[in-house]
LOPADREN-357251 format. One record per residue (C-alpha): chain; x, z negated, y; residue number from 1. Coordinates in Angstrom, 2 decimals. Layout:
<nodes>
{'A'; {X; Z; Y}; NUM}
...
</nodes>
This chain:
<nodes>
{'A'; {123.99; -103.18; 97.18}; 1}
{'A'; {122.42; -104.65; 100.23}; 2}
{'A'; {124.40; -104.05; 103.38}; 3}
{'A'; {124.64; -106.80; 106.03}; 4}
{'A'; {123.10; -105.84; 109.27}; 5}
{'A'; {125.61; -103.79; 111.37}; 6}
{'A'; {127.46; -105.85; 113.93}; 7}
{'A'; {126.11; -109.09; 112.71}; 8}
{'A'; {127.33; -111.74; 110.39}; 9}
{'A'; {125.11; -113.84; 108.12}; 10}
{'A'; {125.58; -117.37; 109.39}; 11}
{'A'; {123.91; -119.59; 106.92}; 12}
{'A'; {125.32; -118.86; 103.57}; 13}
{'A'; {124.34; -121.30; 100.81}; 14}
{'A'; {125.11; -121.58; 97.17}; 15}
{'A'; {122.12; -122.42; 94.97}; 16}
{'A'; {123.62; -122.13; 91.50}; 17}
{'A'; {122.47; -124.76; 88.97}; 18}
{'A'; {122.78; -125.22; 85.36}; 19}
{'A'; {120.11; -123.99; 82.85}; 20}
{'A'; {119.13; -127.60; 82.22}; 21}
{'A'; {118.06; -128.31; 85.83}; 22}
{'A'; {116.32; -126.24; 88.37}; 23}
{'A'; {116.20; -126.68; 92.27}; 24}
{'A'; {112.85; -126.67; 93.68}; 25}
{'A'; {111.26; -123.40; 94.70}; 26}
{'A'; {110.79; -124.58; 98.40}; 27}
{'A'; {113.11; -127.08; 99.86}; 28}
{'A'; {111.17; -126.84; 103.19}; 29}
{'A'; {109.01; -124.64; 105.11}; 30}
{'A'; {110.99; -125.27; 108.15}; 31}
{'A'; {112.31; -121.85; 109.47}; 32}
{'A'; {115.86; -123.13; 109.72}; 33}
{'A'; {116.09; -124.32; 106.09}; 34}
{'A'; {117.28; -122.05; 103.35}; 35}
{'A'; {114.95; -121.46; 100.47}; 36}
{'A'; {116.39; -122.48; 97.01}; 37}
{'A'; {115.68; -120.02; 94.34}; 38}
{'A'; {118.92; -119.61; 92.41}; 39}
{'A'; {118.12; -118.53; 88.80}; 40}
{'A'; {116.44; -116.03; 86.74}; 41}
{'A'; {113.46; -116.77; 84.36}; 42}
{'A'; {113.99; -115.69; 80.76}; 43}
{'A'; {112.41; -116.96; 77.66}; 44}
{'A'; {110.82; -119.92; 79.59}; 45}
{'A'; {114.20; -121.09; 80.89}; 46}
{'A'; {115.74; -120.81; 84.30}; 47}
{'A'; {119.21; -119.42; 83.92}; 48}
{'A'; {122.21; -117.84; 85.61}; 49}
{'A'; {123.58; -114.37; 84.86}; 50}
{'A'; {125.75; -114.14; 81.73}; 51}
{'A'; {128.68; -113.24; 84.00}; 52}
{'A'; {127.81; -115.72; 86.67}; 53}
{'A'; {127.70; -112.96; 89.28}; 54}
{'A'; {125.32; -113.61; 92.24}; 55}
{'A'; {124.25; -111.62; 95.24}; 56}
{'A'; {122.63; -112.76; 98.55}; 57}
{'A'; {119.06; -112.38; 99.88}; 58}
{'A'; {118.92; -112.01; 103.70}; 59}
{'A'; {116.38; -112.71; 106.42}; 60}
{'A'; {116.03; -109.19; 108.17}; 61}
{'A'; {115.08; -110.75; 111.43}; 62}
{'A'; {118.24; -112.88; 111.70}; 63}
{'A'; {120.76; -111.49; 109.17}; 64}
{'A'; {120.96; -115.11; 107.78}; 65}
{'A'; {121.37; -115.65; 104.07}; 66}
{'A'; {118.40; -117.26; 102.56}; 67}
{'A'; {119.59; -117.83; 98.99}; 68}
{'A'; {122.03; -116.47; 96.29}; 69}
{'A'; {120.41; -115.29; 93.12}; 70}
{'A'; {121.81; -114.15; 89.72}; 71}
{'A'; {123.11; -110.46; 89.59}; 72}
{'A'; {121.82; -109.77; 86.09}; 73}
{'A'; {123.96; -107.61; 83.76}; 74}
{'A'; {122.56; -105.18; 81.01}; 75}
{'A'; {122.98; -107.83; 78.50}; 76}
{'A'; {120.73; -110.10; 80.71}; 77}
{'A'; {118.20; -107.51; 80.71}; 78}
{'A'; {118.14; -107.08; 76.99}; 79}
{'A'; {117.87; -110.85; 76.68}; 80}
{'A'; {114.79; -110.75; 78.74}; 81}
{'A'; {113.29; -107.88; 76.41}; 82}
{'A'; {114.23; -109.98; 73.34}; 83}
{'A'; {112.15; -112.92; 74.89}; 84}
{'A'; {109.19; -110.44; 75.61}; 85}
{'A'; {109.48; -109.10; 72.17}; 86}
{'A'; {109.64; -112.50; 70.50}; 87}
{'A'; {106.46; -113.70; 72.37}; 88}
{'A'; {104.51; -110.41; 71.97}; 89}
{'A'; {102.56; -111.07; 68.78}; 90}
{'A'; {101.55; -114.61; 69.64}; 91}
{'A'; {100.48; -113.64; 73.18}; 92}
{'A'; {98.48; -110.55; 71.89}; 93}
{'A'; {96.69; -112.96; 69.41}; 94}
{'A'; {95.90; -115.41; 72.11}; 95}
{'A'; {92.00; -115.52; 72.81}; 96}
{'A'; {91.13; -113.63; 75.83}; 97}
{'A'; {89.38; -116.67; 77.28}; 98}
{'A'; {92.75; -118.55; 77.19}; 99}
{'A'; {94.51; -115.66; 78.97}; 100}
{'A'; {91.71; -115.50; 81.55}; 101}
{'A'; {91.92; -119.29; 82.12}; 102}
{'A'; {95.76; -119.04; 82.85}; 103}
{'A'; {95.24; -116.32; 85.29}; 104}
{'A'; {92.45; -118.12; 87.03}; 105}
{'A'; {94.53; -121.32; 87.33}; 106}
{'A'; {97.29; -119.27; 88.81}; 107}
{'A'; {94.85; -117.84; 91.41}; 108}
{'A'; {93.65; -121.27; 92.29}; 109}
{'A'; {97.22; -122.68; 92.66}; 110}
{'A'; {98.38; -119.58; 94.61}; 111}
{'A'; {95.56; -119.96; 97.08}; 112}
{'A'; {96.31; -123.65; 97.35}; 113}
{'A'; {100.02; -122.87; 98.21}; 114}
{'A'; {99.31; -119.74; 100.38}; 115}
{'A'; {101.23; -121.14; 103.29}; 116}
{'A'; {104.27; -121.75; 101.20}; 117}
{'A'; {104.20; -118.22; 99.73}; 118}
{'A'; {103.39; -116.66; 103.12}; 119}
{'A'; {106.46; -118.30; 104.64}; 120}
{'A'; {108.61; -117.13; 101.81}; 121}
{'A'; {107.43; -113.55; 102.14}; 122}
{'A'; {107.99; -113.50; 105.94}; 123}
{'A'; {111.58; -115.06; 105.57}; 124}
{'A'; {112.75; -112.45; 102.94}; 125}
{'A'; {110.78; -109.37; 103.88}; 126}
{'A'; {110.13; -109.80; 107.61}; 127}
{'A'; {106.46; -109.09; 108.03}; 128}
{'A'; {104.49; -111.28; 110.58}; 129}
{'A'; {103.30; -114.66; 109.10}; 130}
{'A'; {99.59; -113.53; 109.70}; 131}
{'A'; {100.14; -110.41; 107.47}; 132}
{'A'; {101.90; -112.41; 104.84}; 133}
{'A'; {99.06; -114.67; 104.59}; 134}
{'A'; {96.94; -111.67; 104.04}; 135}
{'A'; {99.19; -110.50; 101.42}; 136}
{'A'; {98.94; -113.70; 99.54}; 137}
{'A'; {95.15; -113.43; 99.40}; 138}
{'A'; {95.35; -109.87; 98.47}; 139}
{'A'; {97.93; -110.53; 95.75}; 140}
{'A'; {95.95; -113.54; 94.49}; 141}
{'A'; {92.86; -111.43; 94.09}; 142}
{'A'; {94.46; -109.46; 91.33}; 143}
{'A'; {94.85; -112.73; 89.31}; 144}
{'A'; {91.14; -113.46; 89.82}; 145}
{'A'; {90.04; -109.94; 89.13}; 146}
{'A'; {91.98; -109.54; 85.90}; 147}
{'A'; {91.10; -113.05; 84.75}; 148}
{'A'; {87.50; -111.62; 84.72}; 149}
{'A'; {88.56; -108.31; 83.08}; 150}
{'A'; {90.53; -110.03; 80.37}; 151}
{'A'; {87.30; -111.17; 78.69}; 152}
{'A'; {85.58; -107.79; 79.24}; 153}
{'A'; {87.91; -105.52; 76.92}; 154}
{'A'; {85.29; -103.76; 74.98}; 155}
{'A'; {85.05; -101.08; 72.39}; 156}
{'A'; {82.20; -99.32; 70.60}; 157}
{'A'; {80.56; -98.88; 67.11}; 158}
{'A'; {78.46; -95.84; 66.35}; 159}
{'A'; {77.49; -93.50; 63.41}; 160}
{'A'; {79.34; -90.26; 63.51}; 161}
{'A'; {77.18; -87.04; 63.96}; 162}
{'A'; {77.55; -86.10; 60.34}; 163}
{'A'; {76.04; -89.42; 59.08}; 164}
{'A'; {79.00; -89.92; 56.68}; 165}
{'A'; {80.52; -92.95; 58.30}; 166}
{'A'; {80.79; -95.38; 61.28}; 167}
{'A'; {83.24; -94.82; 64.14}; 168}
{'A'; {84.86; -98.11; 65.40}; 169}
{'A'; {86.67; -97.78; 68.74}; 170}
{'A'; {88.93; -100.85; 69.64}; 171}
{'A'; {91.67; -101.55; 72.12}; 172}
{'A'; {94.70; -103.51; 71.74}; 173}
{'A'; {97.79; -104.43; 73.81}; 174}
{'A'; {100.25; -101.55; 74.50}; 175}
{'A'; {103.09; -104.19; 73.86}; 176}
{'A'; {106.23; -105.40; 75.72}; 177}
{'A'; {106.31; -103.91; 79.23}; 178}
{'A'; {108.93; -103.34; 82.04}; 179}
{'A'; {107.54; -103.79; 85.49}; 180}
{'A'; {109.71; -102.69; 88.45}; 181}
{'A'; {108.45; -103.78; 91.86}; 182}
{'A'; {109.32; -102.71; 95.37}; 183}
{'A'; {110.40; -104.92; 98.37}; 184}
{'A'; {107.60; -104.20; 100.76}; 185}
{'A'; {104.91; -106.34; 99.32}; 186}
{'A'; {106.92; -108.77; 97.11}; 187}
{'A'; {103.92; -110.80; 95.85}; 188}
{'A'; {101.07; -108.30; 95.69}; 189}
{'A'; {103.08; -105.54; 93.93}; 190}
{'A'; {104.01; -108.25; 91.35}; 191}
{'A'; {100.64; -109.55; 90.77}; 192}
{'A'; {99.15; -106.12; 90.78}; 193}
{'A'; {101.29; -105.42; 87.72}; 194}
{'A'; {101.61; -108.83; 85.96}; 195}
{'A'; {97.97; -109.64; 86.13}; 196}
{'A'; {96.61; -106.68; 84.10}; 197}
{'A'; {99.60; -106.82; 81.71}; 198}
{'A'; {98.89; -110.54; 80.90}; 199}
{'A'; {95.21; -109.95; 80.83}; 200}
{'A'; {95.57; -107.20; 78.26}; 201}
{'A'; {97.83; -109.33; 75.98}; 202}
{'A'; {101.14; -107.66; 76.95}; 203}
{'A'; {104.29; -109.51; 77.47}; 204}
{'A'; {106.47; -108.35; 80.25}; 205}
{'A'; {110.05; -108.18; 81.98}; 206}
{'A'; {109.77; -107.89; 85.68}; 207}
{'A'; {112.51; -106.54; 87.75}; 208}
{'A'; {111.82; -107.24; 91.50}; 209}
{'A'; {113.63; -105.29; 94.31}; 210}
{'A'; {117.03; -106.90; 95.14}; 211}
{'A'; {116.00; -107.10; 98.81}; 212}
{'A'; {113.12; -109.44; 98.12}; 213}
{'A'; {113.34; -111.18; 94.74}; 214}
{'A'; {112.62; -114.65; 95.92}; 215}
{'A'; {108.90; -114.33; 95.98}; 216}
{'A'; {108.65; -113.04; 92.48}; 217}
{'A'; {110.75; -115.87; 91.25}; 218}
{'A'; {108.52; -118.33; 93.07}; 219}
{'A'; {105.55; -116.70; 91.38}; 220}
{'A'; {107.18; -117.03; 88.00}; 221}
{'A'; {107.58; -120.61; 88.56}; 222}
{'A'; {103.94; -120.91; 89.42}; 223}
{'A'; {102.86; -119.26; 86.18}; 224}
{'A'; {105.08; -121.51; 84.27}; 225}
{'A'; {103.45; -124.50; 86.05}; 226}
{'A'; {99.83; -123.36; 84.96}; 227}
{'A'; {100.88; -123.01; 81.31}; 228}
{'A'; {101.94; -119.45; 80.62}; 229}
{'A'; {103.79; -119.75; 77.34}; 230}
{'A'; {107.66; -119.09; 77.27}; 231}
{'A'; {108.70; -115.53; 77.00}; 232}
{'A'; {105.38; -113.88; 78.05}; 233}
{'A'; {106.82; -113.31; 81.51}; 234}
{'A'; {110.52; -112.88; 82.22}; 235}
{'A'; {112.13; -112.03; 85.70}; 236}
{'A'; {115.55; -110.68; 86.05}; 237}
{'A'; {117.29; -110.16; 89.45}; 238}
{'A'; {119.98; -107.57; 89.93}; 239}
{'A'; {121.85; -105.25; 92.27}; 240}
{'A'; {122.47; -102.79; 89.55}; 241}
{'A'; {118.91; -101.83; 88.70}; 242}
{'A'; {119.52; -98.49; 87.02}; 243}
{'A'; {122.30; -99.94; 84.97}; 244}
{'A'; {120.28; -102.93; 83.85}; 245}
{'A'; {117.05; -101.18; 83.31}; 246}
{'A'; {118.30; -98.15; 81.41}; 247}
{'A'; {119.08; -99.95; 78.10}; 248}
{'A'; {115.73; -101.64; 78.37}; 249}
{'A'; {113.97; -98.37; 78.76}; 250}
{'A'; {115.90; -96.74; 75.87}; 251}
{'A'; {115.05; -99.67; 73.51}; 252}
{'A'; {112.35; -98.74; 70.99}; 253}
{'A'; {110.79; -102.13; 71.28}; 254}
{'A'; {109.58; -101.47; 74.82}; 255}
{'A'; {106.20; -99.79; 75.04}; 256}
{'A'; {105.27; -99.61; 78.61}; 257}
{'A'; {107.03; -98.81; 81.92}; 258}
{'A'; {105.40; -99.37; 85.33}; 259}
{'A'; {107.25; -98.55; 88.68}; 260}
{'A'; {106.41; -98.67; 92.29}; 261}
{'A'; {108.82; -97.02; 94.56}; 262}
{'A'; {110.22; -93.75; 95.68}; 263}
{'A'; {109.26; -90.29; 93.93}; 264}
{'A'; {113.01; -89.63; 93.18}; 265}
{'A'; {113.49; -92.81; 91.29}; 266}
{'A'; {110.06; -92.43; 89.54}; 267}
{'A'; {110.99; -88.92; 88.36}; 268}
{'A'; {114.24; -90.20; 86.98}; 269}
{'A'; {112.54; -93.10; 85.25}; 270}
{'A'; {110.01; -90.73; 83.81}; 271}
{'A'; {112.87; -88.74; 82.35}; 272}
{'A'; {114.37; -91.81; 80.63}; 273}
{'A'; {110.91; -92.86; 79.33}; 274}
{'A'; {110.34; -89.56; 77.77}; 275}
{'A'; {112.84; -90.26; 74.99}; 276}
{'A'; {110.80; -93.13; 73.79}; 277}
{'A'; {107.39; -91.74; 74.63}; 278}
{'A'; {106.58; -94.67; 76.65}; 279}
{'A'; {103.29; -95.33; 78.32}; 280}
{'A'; {103.97; -95.03; 82.06}; 281}
{'A'; {102.32; -95.89; 85.33}; 282}
{'A'; {104.04; -94.52; 88.54}; 283}
{'A'; {103.05; -95.43; 92.01}; 284}
{'A'; {105.23; -93.25; 94.09}; 285}
{'A'; {105.80; -91.95; 97.66}; 286}
{'A'; {103.07; -91.02; 100.08}; 287}
{'A'; {102.58; -88.87; 103.29}; 288}
{'A'; {99.11; -89.93; 104.33}; 289}
{'A'; {97.12; -87.85; 106.79}; 290}
{'A'; {95.01; -89.59; 109.36}; 291}
{'A'; {92.40; -87.08; 110.40}; 292}
{'A'; {90.34; -87.53; 113.61}; 293}
{'A'; {87.62; -85.10; 113.98}; 294}
{'A'; {85.93; -84.34; 117.45}; 295}
{'A'; {82.89; -86.41; 116.60}; 296}
{'A'; {84.76; -89.58; 115.63}; 297}
{'A'; {84.08; -92.98; 117.16}; 298}
{'A'; {87.41; -93.20; 119.02}; 299}
{'A'; {87.32; -96.91; 119.29}; 300}
{'A'; {87.07; -97.21; 115.51}; 301}
{'A'; {89.69; -94.54; 115.04}; 302}
{'A'; {92.19; -96.28; 117.22}; 303}
{'A'; {91.48; -99.65; 115.52}; 304}
{'A'; {91.94; -97.67; 112.11}; 305}
{'A'; {95.09; -96.20; 113.29}; 306}
{'A'; {96.66; -99.55; 114.41}; 307}
{'A'; {96.11; -100.95; 110.85}; 308}
{'A'; {96.97; -97.94; 108.93}; 309}
{'A'; {100.38; -97.25; 110.84}; 310}
{'A'; {101.58; -100.62; 111.89}; 311}
{'A'; {100.57; -103.03; 109.19}; 312}
{'A'; {103.93; -104.12; 107.55}; 313}
{'A'; {105.66; -102.32; 110.35}; 314}
{'A'; {104.69; -99.11; 108.68}; 315}
{'A'; {106.55; -99.81; 105.57}; 316}
{'A'; {103.97; -99.01; 103.03}; 317}
{'A'; {103.26; -96.08; 100.77}; 318}
{'A'; {99.71; -96.09; 102.15}; 319}
{'A'; {100.72; -96.16; 105.80}; 320}
{'A'; {99.40; -93.30; 107.74}; 321}
{'A'; {102.18; -90.82; 108.18}; 322}
{'A'; {100.69; -87.79; 110.03}; 323}
{'A'; {98.03; -88.13; 112.64}; 324}
{'A'; {95.97; -84.81; 112.74}; 325}
{'A'; {93.70; -85.08; 115.81}; 326}
{'A'; {91.24; -82.61; 117.10}; 327}
{'A'; {92.49; -80.89; 120.26}; 328}
{'A'; {89.36; -81.92; 122.28}; 329}
{'A'; {90.06; -85.63; 121.84}; 330}
{'A'; {93.77; -85.75; 121.42}; 331}
{'A'; {94.63; -86.65; 124.92}; 332}
{'A'; {92.12; -89.67; 125.01}; 333}
{'A'; {93.20; -90.73; 121.63}; 334}
{'A'; {96.78; -90.93; 122.82}; 335}
{'A'; {96.00; -92.87; 125.82}; 336}
{'A'; {93.91; -95.49; 124.08}; 337}
{'A'; {96.62; -95.82; 121.29}; 338}
{'A'; {99.30; -96.19; 123.92}; 339}
{'A'; {97.41; -99.07; 125.60}; 340}
{'A'; {97.15; -100.84; 122.18}; 341}
{'A'; {100.71; -100.35; 121.23}; 342}
{'A'; {101.93; -101.74; 124.51}; 343}
{'A'; {100.23; -105.03; 123.40}; 344}
{'A'; {102.16; -105.42; 120.35}; 345}
{'A'; {104.57; -108.36; 120.15}; 346}
{'A'; {107.99; -107.79; 118.48}; 347}
{'A'; {109.89; -110.78; 117.00}; 348}
{'A'; {110.70; -113.02; 114.02}; 349}
{'A'; {107.55; -112.81; 111.90}; 350}
{'A'; {107.65; -116.65; 111.30}; 351}
{'A'; {106.49; -117.12; 115.00}; 352}
{'A'; {102.83; -117.25; 115.60}; 353}
{'A'; {101.59; -114.28; 117.75}; 354}
{'A'; {104.31; -111.89; 116.52}; 355}
{'A'; {102.64; -108.53; 115.34}; 356}
{'A'; {105.72; -106.49; 114.62}; 357}
{'A'; {108.49; -107.90; 112.62}; 358}
{'A'; {111.80; -106.18; 111.72}; 359}
{'A'; {112.42; -103.39; 109.24}; 360}
{'A'; {113.92; -104.38; 106.01}; 361}
{'A'; {117.54; -103.61; 106.93}; 362}
{'A'; {119.69; -101.45; 109.25}; 363}
{'A'; {119.62; -98.50; 106.83}; 364}
{'A'; {115.78; -98.44; 107.33}; 365}
{'A'; {116.32; -98.64; 111.18}; 366}
{'A'; {118.80; -95.60; 110.97}; 367}
{'A'; {116.53; -93.46; 108.77}; 368}
{'A'; {113.56; -93.98; 111.13}; 369}
{'A'; {115.69; -93.26; 114.22}; 370}
{'A'; {116.86; -90.00; 112.60}; 371}
{'A'; {113.31; -88.93; 112.05}; 372}
{'A'; {112.33; -89.58; 115.64}; 373}
{'A'; {115.40; -87.89; 116.90}; 374}
{'A'; {114.63; -84.76; 114.88}; 375}
{'A'; {111.14; -84.57; 116.21}; 376}
{'A'; {112.25; -85.08; 119.89}; 377}
{'A'; {114.91; -82.28; 119.38}; 378}
{'A'; {112.12; -80.00; 118.25}; 379}
{'A'; {110.02; -80.64; 121.17}; 380}
{'A'; {107.94; -83.78; 120.37}; 381}
{'A'; {107.02; -85.96; 123.39}; 382}
{'A'; {107.83; -89.71; 123.30}; 383}
{'A'; {104.71; -91.62; 124.55}; 384}
{'A'; {106.29; -95.07; 123.69}; 385}
{'A'; {109.18; -96.61; 121.97}; 386}
{'A'; {111.48; -94.31; 120.13}; 387}
{'A'; {114.64; -96.31; 119.86}; 388}
{'A'; {115.95; -99.36; 117.79}; 389}
{'A'; {116.34; -102.72; 119.65}; 390}
{'A'; {119.68; -104.02; 120.33}; 391}
{'A'; {120.62; -107.50; 119.24}; 392}
{'A'; {119.97; -109.55; 116.14}; 393}
{'A'; {117.71; -108.25; 113.51}; 394}
{'A'; {116.66; -104.75; 112.30}; 395}
{'A'; {113.96; -103.95; 114.83}; 396}
{'A'; {112.65; -100.66; 115.74}; 397}
{'A'; {110.23; -100.13; 118.70}; 398}
{'A'; {106.56; -99.20; 117.85}; 399}
{'A'; {106.66; -95.41; 118.71}; 400}
{'A'; {104.08; -92.90; 119.37}; 401}
{'A'; {105.12; -89.15; 119.38}; 402}
{'A'; {102.81; -86.60; 120.82}; 403}
{'A'; {102.78; -82.81; 120.39}; 404}
{'A'; {104.84; -83.07; 117.26}; 405}
{'A'; {105.63; -79.37; 116.13}; 406}
{'A'; {105.31; -78.01; 112.59}; 407}
{'A'; {108.65; -78.28; 110.70}; 408}
{'A'; {109.69; -81.64; 112.18}; 409}
{'A'; {110.88; -84.02; 109.33}; 410}
{'A'; {108.60; -86.85; 110.59}; 411}
{'A'; {105.64; -84.73; 109.27}; 412}
{'A'; {107.03; -83.92; 105.85}; 413}
{'A'; {109.09; -87.08; 104.95}; 414}
{'A'; {107.83; -90.61; 104.39}; 415}
{'A'; {108.54; -92.55; 107.53}; 416}
{'A'; {108.49; -96.02; 106.39}; 417}
{'A'; {108.53; -97.52; 109.99}; 418}
{'A'; {106.45; -98.03; 113.08}; 419}
{'A'; {106.31; -94.39; 114.16}; 420}
{'A'; {102.92; -92.69; 114.86}; 421}
{'A'; {103.44; -88.77; 115.07}; 422}
{'A'; {100.45; -86.79; 116.42}; 423}
{'A'; {99.63; -83.22; 115.94}; 424}
{'A'; {96.47; -81.30; 116.77}; 425}
{'A'; {93.89; -78.95; 115.03}; 426}
{'A'; {90.97; -76.80; 116.27}; 427}
{'A'; {88.75; -76.41; 113.07}; 428}
{'A'; {87.76; -78.38; 109.92}; 429}
{'A'; {89.45; -75.98; 107.78}; 430}
{'A'; {92.70; -76.14; 109.58}; 431}
{'A'; {92.53; -80.00; 109.51}; 432}
{'A'; {92.02; -79.94; 105.66}; 433}
{'A'; {94.83; -77.47; 105.22}; 434}
{'A'; {97.18; -79.62; 107.34}; 435}
{'A'; {96.20; -82.74; 105.40}; 436}
{'A'; {96.94; -81.17; 102.05}; 437}
{'A'; {100.24; -79.49; 103.33}; 438}
{'A'; {102.31; -81.94; 101.37}; 439}
{'A'; {103.84; -82.65; 97.93}; 440}
{'A'; {102.30; -86.12; 98.11}; 441}
{'A'; {98.68; -87.11; 97.35}; 442}
{'A'; {98.28; -90.90; 97.52}; 443}
{'A'; {95.73; -91.59; 100.39}; 444}
{'A'; {94.12; -90.02; 103.27}; 445}
{'A'; {92.06; -91.47; 106.27}; 446}
{'A'; {89.45; -89.52; 108.02}; 447}
{'A'; {87.25; -90.33; 111.04}; 448}
{'A'; {83.98; -88.58; 111.51}; 449}
{'A'; {80.30; -89.48; 111.77}; 450}
{'A'; {79.11; -86.16; 110.26}; 451}
{'A'; {77.86; -86.85; 106.70}; 452}
{'A'; {78.28; -83.16; 105.53}; 453}
{'A'; {81.95; -83.33; 106.83}; 454}
{'A'; {82.49; -86.47; 104.84}; 455}
{'A'; {81.38; -84.89; 101.72}; 456}
{'A'; {83.61; -81.90; 102.43}; 457}
{'A'; {86.79; -84.02; 103.04}; 458}
{'A'; {86.13; -86.04; 99.90}; 459}
{'A'; {85.86; -82.93; 97.86}; 460}
{'A'; {88.71; -80.81; 99.57}; 461}
{'A'; {91.53; -83.27; 100.71}; 462}
{'A'; {93.57; -83.73; 97.52}; 463}
{'A'; {94.48; -87.51; 97.34}; 464}
{'A'; {93.84; -90.25; 94.80}; 465}
{'A'; {92.31; -92.37; 97.42}; 466}
{'A'; {90.46; -91.95; 100.81}; 467}
{'A'; {89.25; -94.11; 103.71}; 468}
{'A'; {86.44; -92.67; 105.56}; 469}
{'A'; {86.22; -94.60; 108.90}; 470}
{'A'; {88.48; -97.16; 107.54}; 471}
{'A'; {92.20; -97.82; 108.02}; 472}
{'A'; {92.85; -99.65; 104.93}; 473}
{'A'; {91.57; -99.09; 101.31}; 474}
{'A'; {93.42; -101.37; 99.04}; 475}
{'A'; {91.22; -103.71; 96.97}; 476}
{'A'; {91.76; -105.51; 93.67}; 477}
{'A'; {88.50; -104.23; 92.30}; 478}
{'A'; {89.30; -100.57; 92.97}; 479}
{'A'; {91.72; -98.17; 91.25}; 480}
{'A'; {94.87; -97.71; 93.36}; 481}
{'A'; {97.10; -94.72; 92.72}; 482}
{'A'; {97.75; -90.97; 93.66}; 483}
{'A'; {98.17; -87.38; 92.50}; 484}
{'A'; {100.83; -84.86; 92.80}; 485}
{'A'; {104.16; -86.38; 93.48}; 486}
{'A'; {102.50; -89.64; 94.44}; 487}
{'A'; {102.46; -90.66; 90.82}; 488}
{'A'; {100.10; -91.18; 87.80}; 489}
{'A'; {98.02; -93.93; 86.41}; 490}
{'A'; {96.00; -96.57; 88.34}; 491}
{'A'; {96.42; -100.13; 89.29}; 492}
{'A'; {93.44; -102.48; 90.14}; 493}
{'A'; {89.86; -101.96; 89.15}; 494}
{'A'; {88.79; -101.58; 85.58}; 495}
{'A'; {91.11; -98.74; 85.24}; 496}
{'A'; {94.14; -101.09; 85.85}; 497}
{'A'; {93.77; -102.93; 82.55}; 498}
{'A'; {93.38; -99.70; 80.68}; 499}
{'A'; {97.05; -98.90; 81.56}; 500}
{'A'; {98.02; -101.78; 79.10}; 501}
{'A'; {95.74; -101.08; 76.32}; 502}
{'A'; {96.04; -98.49; 73.41}; 503}
{'A'; {92.89; -97.14; 72.03}; 504}
{'A'; {92.44; -97.24; 68.16}; 505}
{'A'; {89.83; -95.12; 66.27}; 506}
{'A'; {88.72; -96.32; 62.81}; 507}
{'A'; {86.31; -94.47; 60.38}; 508}
{'A'; {84.35; -96.67; 58.18}; 509}
{'A'; {83.03; -94.58; 55.29}; 510}
{'A'; {79.36; -94.94; 54.37}; 511}
</nodes>
């Protein structure tokens, strides 16, 4: 359950419940003081309440206000959503690829047209600055456009076998009904990154968004309904009891695919549940990204990259740079330049223009980040800037730089998920690579160097699924997103993304 901000009371509670026959509009107003009305789940093409009429509140993390109340689905609701996906599966799989592509393309166009509405909604329920929310809408929309193009390029092959006794036919078909579980930090992009390839491949889906940020996913479901997605192809359930609701769906033999983005601990538990049904799985899990600055780096570019890699989304991203590993000869200058940039950041409600750092998602997140900073300082780290939560309304934490962070500090081994930039140093390339790989995670790494041979070495030796060289952001709808080790398995985006929702069939046609 979501805990209200400590010491604060939500002041704008509203009840949005309606009957299944009528539905309130997705956006009552873009005015920041007006609550957003999204009060029902989407199952089988109908907007509906939970079967037990339970609801829960969605909060603005910058103010503690209640934005909306949404259904708190039960396990029975979850199975109803799966029933709808199963009932629609055969017809959707048989739908011509061009029609599936056209629906996704119309969704892209409409989402771009309404980008300001969606950006405002993202900022209100998640907290990121409005400029970043606008960027998320464009990024999330690109998955719709990319996979609308991939839908008509699902290919196979036809060839004679080496013995000359027959013809091999390799074809691909939809995996089948899929359960897509999305996180709170990118409520639109994480939804489109899963929904778009599933629909493009011909799969139906049940989507379970995070309880902290379900409104954007509900709004997106409404958009898909508007562009003509058939009933039952996409179903959205909202709940505070994720494990209780998802467990029977995962255990149902009709489900054939599970995709999850979230913590490694939860991903591991889901993999164990999925094992009984031998489900196809995609897991995008935790990260502990190294940001390595070599002695020959362009420091201006490295500082620009660090600001993006660390402070985008207030550091609440699995791809956020977590450990800054800087060559000892340039560390002092790097810290000085960073401190100057961090001092220019503006904290506040993300809905206000000019704000560059919004709140963390809730007070629990603030407490977790503060614990990591306190542990590092107790072990000898030096606070260059920030280091403490902000008093008052909203779950804010000051942008923080920690220098001389010693080995063993938790901030170097645990995913921070906050605006904290810990810096440690190295003296040789081998040491830098060893430090970069010293983690159970392997999602992404960032390296800054102008030496081509060194670039080739870090590509070969740093063990991650993605890497940015002289770049502080790597995500792109056209590229495969995913990690190795405990950062997960499978890929989202690129041509690889649609493969996650396709089974391969081999047929031998005898001569």
